[in-house]
Each structure stands twice: as structure tokens, then as C-alpha cells.
VMD Tcl script that draws the C-alpha trace (Angstrom):
set ca {
  {-10.24 -2.21 -9.77}
  {-9.22 -3.42 -6.35}
  {-9.47 -0.99 -3.45}
  {-6.05 -0.02 -2.02}
  {-5.03 1.26 1.39}
  {-3.37 4.62 0.75}
  {-2.71 7.75 2.75}
  {-5.48 10.31 2.86}
  {-5.39 13.64 1.06}
  {-7.19 15.09 4.11}
  {-4.11 14.93 6.35}
  {-3.48 15.96 9.93}
  {0.03 14.48 10.28}
  {0.92 11.94 7.60}
  {-2.56 10.84 6.49}
  {-2.39 7.34 7.99}
  {-5.57 7.46 10.09}
  {-7.43 9.30 7.33}
  {-6.37 6.62 4.84}
  {-7.55 3.86 7.18}
  {-10.88 5.67 7.57}
  {-11.25 6.03 3.78}
  {-10.42 2.36 3.22}
  {-12.97 1.04 5.73}
  {-15.57 3.78 5.15}
  {-15.44 5.26 8.65}
  {-15.50 8.88 9.77}
  {-11.86 10.10 9.86}
  {-12.42 12.02 13.10}
  {-13.43 8.85 14.96}
  {-10.51 6.87 13.57}
  {-8.11 9.63 14.67}
  {-9.64 9.76 18.17}
  {-9.50 5.98 18.56}
  {-5.96 5.88 17.15}
  {-4.78 8.57 19.57}
  {-6.41 6.75 22.49}
  {-4.76 3.46 21.49}
  {-1.37 5.19 21.25}
  {-1.79 6.83 24.67}
  {-3.14 3.82 26.56}
  {-0.82 1.15 25.15}
  {2.40 3.03 25.68}
  {3.37 5.99 23.59}
  {6.55 4.62 21.97}
  {5.08 1.46 20.32}
  {2.09 3.35 18.93}
  {4.22 6.15 17.52}
  {6.67 3.65 16.05}
  {3.82 1.81 14.30}
  {2.41 5.10 13.02}
  {5.80 6.10 11.58}
  {6.22 2.69 9.93}
  {2.72 2.94 8.45}
  {3.50 6.46 7.18}
  {6.60 5.15 5.41}
  {4.94 2.04 3.97}
  {1.53 3.35 2.87}
  {1.62 4.82 -0.65}
  {0.39 8.29 -1.52}
  {-3.05 8.42 -3.18}
  {-2.83 7.91 -6.92}
  {0.63 6.33 -6.76}
  {1.04 3.35 -9.03}
  {2.21 -0.03 -7.80}
  {5.83 -0.86 -8.43}
  {6.25 -3.12 -11.42}
  {8.60 -6.07 -11.64}
  {11.63 -5.45 -13.79}
  {12.73 -7.89 -16.44}
  {16.46 -7.93 -16.98}
  {18.21 -9.20 -20.08}
  {21.13 -10.68 -18.19}
  {21.56 -12.56 -14.94}
  {23.22 -10.48 -12.22}
  {25.53 -13.20 -10.96}
  {26.60 -15.02 -14.11}
  {26.20 -12.36 -16.79}
  {24.46 -14.92 -19.02}
  {21.28 -14.03 -20.91}
  {18.10 -14.33 -18.86}
  {15.88 -16.95 -20.45}
  {13.03 -16.80 -17.95}
  {9.77 -15.68 -19.52}
  {7.47 -16.36 -16.56}
  {5.74 -19.40 -18.09}
  {6.68 -22.28 -15.82}
  {3.96 -24.67 -16.98}
  {5.44 -25.58 -20.38}
  {8.60 -27.42 -21.30}
  {11.13 -25.92 -23.69}
  {9.82 -28.11 -26.54}
  {6.25 -26.92 -26.00}
  {7.40 -23.29 -25.95}
  {9.28 -23.75 -29.23}
  {6.25 -25.37 -30.91}
  {4.02 -22.53 -29.67}
  {6.39 -19.91 -31.06}
  {6.46 -21.72 -34.43}
  {2.65 -21.87 -34.48}
  {2.40 -18.12 -33.85}
  {4.63 -17.29 -36.83}
}
mol new
graphics top color blue
foreach p $ca { graphics top sphere $p radius 0.5 }
foreach p [lrange $ca 0 end-1] q [lrange $ca 1 end] { graphics top cylinder $p $q radius 0.2 }
display resetview
């Protein structure tokens, strides 16, 4: 399973710095100290804005990834959706494969 960047369960504010520390294998205290120093010395507003964006974007630990939805009809035309995700075969090859599987 691929390692994911998620918020930490050991939170101080939103768990962003703890999640970064968990992902890279660093001590969370050092990541929080360095993060606070970067926010203070680069201008408070940009650092806080980036922290808030990261808090909104980073998923909670254990949250599953969003899955793509397959719809039966096209939104714009209302016609049936015929896309099956296999773009390498022509319609004739798809039909012969479906006949072979029966």
C-alpha cells in the first residue's frame, strides 16, 4: 500500500505539521518548531494561509480516497453513457471480446 500524507492524530491545531512529520519520519516537535519559525520569518499571513489550505486539503487519517463515479447517462445530452474506460480497443474488438466471454 502506498504511503499517504494525512493529518496526524496527535494534533496541536489541525494536525498538519504532525502529519508531515509522520509522512517523512521526523520528530513532530521539530517539524512544528520549524513550521512556526517559517511562518514567523516569512510573513505571518502567507504562512497561516498555507497552513489553513493544507488543513482543508489533507485528509483525516484512515479516510478513503474518493472514487470516480460512473453515470448511466450523459449530463448534457441525456443519452446513455457508453464509455467503459477501455480506450485501446475498437468497438468491433470489444464486441468480439464480449462474445468470447459468453
